[in-house]
N, C-alpha and C positions, 0 to 999 in steps of 0.2 A: 708112762712117760708124758703122754699128752696132758694128763691131769696135773702133773707136777709143773709143766710149762704154763698151763692156765693159771695155776695158783701163783706162780712167780710173777706172771704178768699182772694179775690182780693186786698182788702185794706191792709191786713196783708202782702201779697207778696210785694206790693208797698213800704210799710214802711221798711220791712226787706231787700229787694233787692236794693232799690234805696236810702233809707235813710242812710244806712251805706255805708262806702267806699267799692267800688268794687276793688278787688286787681288785678292789672296788673303787672306781673313779666316779667323781661327781663334781658339781659346781656349787658355789655359794648362792643359794636361792631360797630365801626364807619364804614360808615357814618349813619347807621340806628339809633343807640343809642350811645350817647357820654356822658360819665361821667368823669368830670374833677374836681379835688379838688377845692373847693371854688367857683364853678360855677354852675349855674342851669343846669339841664339835657338838652341836645340839640340833634339834629340829625333829619333825615328825618322822622323816625317812631314816635319819640317823638312828633314832631310838628303835625303829622297826628293824633295821638291819642288825643292830646289836642284839636284839631279841632273837632274830633268825640265826645269828652266829652261835648262840648258846644251844639252840635246838639242833643245829646241824653238826656241831662239834668241829667246825672248820676254823682254821687260823686265818682270819680275815684282816686285811690291811686296807683302811680307807684313806684315800688321798683326794684333796680338793684342788681342782685346776680350773682355768677358764674353760667354758663349755666346749669350744672348738678343739682344744687339746685333749680333753677327756673323751670326746667323741672319737677322735682319731685313734687314740690308744685302744679304745674298745673295738674299733673296727680292725685293728692291725695286730693286736697282741693276744694270743690264746691265754686262757685262764684269767681273762680280764672281764669284769662285770661293770655295767654302768647304770646309774640311777640318779635322779628320778627322770626317766626318759619317756616321752610321749610315744605311744604305740600307734604310729600312723601307717597307712597303706604302703607308703613309699619305703618305710623301714622294715616292714614285715619279714622280708627275705634276707635282710642284711645281718640279722642277729639270731641267736637262739634265745627265745623269750622265757624268762623264769616265771613271770606273772605280773599282775597288776594290783595296785593297792589304793588307787585314788582315781577319780574322774574330774578333770578340769572342765567346767561348764561355762558356756557363754549364754547369757540369759537376758530377758527383758525384766527390769525391775520397776516397781511402782511404789507409791506410798502405801503403807499398810492400811491406811484409812480409806483408800480408794477401792472399795470392794466392788464398785461398778465396773472396774476394768477386768475383762475376761478375754483370754486368748485361747483358742483351740488350734489355730494354725498361725504360722508366721505372717500370713497375709492379713490376718485380723488386726495387726498392729497399724495397718494403714488407716484405721479409724481413729487413731490417736496421734499425738505429737511426741516424737522420740528425740531426746537430746543425744547427740553424738559428736565427738571431736572430728573436725574435717580431716580427711585423709587417714583416719584410724581404720583398723581392720574391720571394726564394727560398722562404720559408715560404708566402707567399700562393699561389704557383704550385702547390706540392705540396698545400696544403689544398684548392685548387680541384679537384685530381685525386682527392681522397678520402683523402689522408693525414691522420692525426690523432695524438693523444697517444701512441697505441700505437707509431707509427712515427717520431715526431719528438721530439727532445730540445730544448726551447726554452731559449735563453739571451738575453742582452742585446746582446752584440757578437760580430762575426764572429771576433775573435781568441780569444774563449772557445771557439768551435767548434773552432778549430785546436788549442787546448790539450787539449781533451777527446779529440780525435782522436789526438793525439800520445801521450796517456796510455793509449789503448786503451779509454776509457770509452764511446765511441760507435764505430760502424762507418764512418760516412760524414759528409761535409760537402758541402752544396750551395752552390756559390760560383762567381763568375766567375774565369776563369783569371788575369787580371792582378791582381785583388785578393787572390786566394788566395796566390799566390807572393810578393807584396809583404809580406803579413802573416807568412808563413812566415819570411822573412828578418828582418823586424823583431823577431820573437820569438826569433831566434837559432837556429832550426832549419835543417836543410839541405834544399833542395828535393828531393834524391834520396830522402829519407825518405818521400815521398808519391808517389802516382800517380793519374792521371786514369782513372777506370773507366767513365765513361759521359758522353757529350755530350748535354746536355738541350736546348740550343738554340744556334744560331749566328746572329750578326748581322754582315753585311759592313759594312766601314768604308772610306771612300775620299774622293773629291773630286767635287763637284758645282758646276754653274754656274747663274747666274741664267737664267731662261727667255728673257730678251732678249739673251743673248750670242750672237753669230753662230756658226752651225754650224761654219764653217771654223776658228774659234778653238778651239772645244771639241774638234774633231777633232785639231788640232795638239797640244793638251794630252794627248789620249787616245793619240795616236801616241807621244808622249814617255814616257808611263807604260808603254806596252807595250815600248818600247825598254829602259827601265831594268829591266824584268822579264826581258827576254830576254838582256841582257848580264851578268846576275849581280849587278847593283847591289842590286836588291830583296832577293835572298836573303842577301847579305852584311849588309845593314842589319837584316834580321830576326834574324840570329845575334847581331849586336852589341847590339841593344836589347831583345831578348826571349830571353835565354839559357835560360830555363826552358820555352820553347815546344817542344812535341813534335809 
């Protein structure tokens, strides 16, 4: 009898968890998730999740909301997954983590031609002039470490930092990788004109589930993520959506 009960419980879980759509919530945040009127959802994470769906054999429903609403749903509704979410120390115990698929990095950038610029620690940047927008998180981080007007060239917008860097009027720009290269292209410069000289910080980004989501379902999604990493799908999508990634 106990084996029959265990079988029925397992069957019930399979029907309820896998027969009904599993909710995946996200936000419009290119190039991870792109929502355009009249067009199917696209982006790196969308394609990755769709590949995971095939591997897992799970009926997945993706919905795009403002981030605050998506986050609240993932915190409060079992069987709800959220992506692309930064895996921070504060969030570690708030979710069941499926896994990570990208790392957002903050870096020091220089002209590719400036091979004389070498940083082995963040303090080495004090030997150079770094352009940062006043009040930006990049500026606040460096100021907290003791950087001041002697080391920093303050501007209003990040694109001004890149213009100054391109003109050779500053040595460095502190910026996140995605934002930096998006602005480089927008300004009409070529990404190969610049290089990353030092990684300041890295934040992993991936998929997480509500704490009330069954462990079996989280594992099924985790296994699917590991499969798309091992079969080359993940690497192919990285090349497609992040051509400037090194």
